[in-house]
C-alpha positions in Angstrom: -17.3 -1.0 -28.1 -14.0 0.1 -26.4 -13.3 -1.3 -23.0 -11.8 0.8 -20.2 -10.8 -0.6 -16.8 -10.8 1.9 -13.9 -8.4 0.7 -11.2 -8.7 3.2 -8.3 -9.3 2.6 -4.6 -11.0 5.9 -3.6 -12.5 7.4 -6.8 -13.4 4.4 -8.9 -17.1 4.6 -8.4 -17.1 8.4 -8.9 -15.1 8.1 -12.1 -17.3 5.3 -13.4 -20.4 7.5 -12.9 -18.8 10.6 -14.6 -17.2 8.6 -17.4 -20.3 6.6 -18.1 -22.2 9.9 -18.6 -19.5 11.4 -20.8 -18.7 8.3 -22.8 -21.8 6.1 -23.0 -20.4 4.1 -25.9 -17.5 2.7 -23.7 -17.6 -0.4 -21.6 -16.4 0.0 -18.0 -16.3 -3.5 -16.4 -15.1 -2.1 -13.0 -17.8 0.1 -11.6 -16.6 0.7 -8.0 -13.6 1.2 -5.8 -11.0 -1.6 -5.8 -8.4 -2.5 -3.2 -5.8 -4.3 -5.2 -5.2 -3.9 -9.0 -3.3 -7.2 -9.0 -6.6 -9.0 -8.5 -7.6 -7.8 -12.0 -4.4 -8.8 -13.7 -5.4 -12.2 -15.2 -8.8 -10.8 -16.3 -7.1 -7.9 -18.1 -4.5 -10.2 -19.7 -7.4 -12.3 -21.0 -9.7 -9.6 -22.1 -7.1 -7.1 -23.4 -8.9 -3.9 -22.9 -8.2 -0.8 -25.0 -7.5 1.4 -21.9 -6.6 1.1 -18.3 -7.0 4.0 -15.9 -4.5 3.2 -13.2 -4.0 4.7 -9.7 -0.7 4.1 -8.0 -1.4 3.8 -4.3 -3.8 1.3 -2.7 -4.4 0.5 1.0 -2.0 -2.0 2.5 -1.9 -3.7 5.8 -0.1 -0.9 7.6 0.2 1.9 5.0 -0.6 2.7 1.4 1.4 0.5 -1.0 2.5 1.2 -4.5 0.5 -1.7 -6.0 0.0 0.3 -9.2 3.7 0.1 -9.7 3.7 -3.7 -9.3 0.7 -4.1 -11.5 2.2 -1.9 -14.2 5.5 -3.8 -14.0 3.7 -7.1 -14.5 1.7 -5.8 -17.4 4.8 -4.5 -19.1 6.7 -7.7 -18.5 4.0 -9.6 -20.4 3.9 -7.0 -23.1 0.2 -6.4 -23.1 -0.9 -4.1 -25.8 -3.2 -1.7 -24.0 -3.1 2.1 -23.4 -2.5 3.1 -19.8 -3.4 6.4 -18.3 -2.0 7.1 -14.8 -4.6 8.8 -12.7 -2.6 9.8 -9.7 -0.7 12.8 -8.4 2.1 10.2 -8.2 1.7 9.3 -11.9 5.0 10.9 -12.8 6.8 8.7 -10.3 4.9 5.7 -11.7 6.2 6.5 -15.2 9.8 7.1 -14.0 10.0 3.7 -12.3 10.0 1.9 -15.6 11.2 4.4 -18.3 12.0 8.0 -18.8 8.8 9.8 -19.6 9.7 10.2 -23.3 10.5 6.5 -23.7 7.2 5.5 -22.0 5.2 7.7 -24.4 7.4 6.8 -27.4 6.9 3.1 -26.9 3.2 3.6 -26.5 3.0 2.0 -23.0 1.7 5.1 -21.3 -0.8 7.4 -23.1 -1.2 10.1 -20.4 -1.1 11.2 -16.8 -3.9 13.0 -15.0 -3.3 14.3 -11.4 -6.9 15.1 -10.7 -9.7 12.6 -10.4 -12.0 14.6 -12.7 -14.1 12.4 -15.0 -14.5 15.2 -17.6 -10.8 15.8 -17.8 -10.2 12.0 -18.2 -13.0 11.8 -20.8 -11.2 14.4 -22.9 -8.1 12.2 -23.0 -10.1 9.1 -23.7 -11.8 10.7 -26.7 -8.4 11.5 -28.2 -7.2 7.9 -28.1 
């Protein structure tokens, strides 16, 4: 069974419910909204999931912070072999922070970018992986 982590602060629970219906053969360990993707870093490094759905901005102390960027940077430094789909309207900026878009896709670090938080749209991408 393929494992997919949903790391989103506002739509995690909604995405879980929609994706669980669309892809019942997948394992979704995170079933709700999260506040910091970095708190899942060690678990993900240990379990090596097939896919991570990653939002970019999470609530900070005074404003939203780009914790998705920091999380992605730490994953890439450790060369984890997982497929990442950016689920944010800022997904393009997240990609450009580390590589040109072409290089990110070419190296297989990033498998896609979805601006909407639509579980059916995301499910279509997941079934192509």
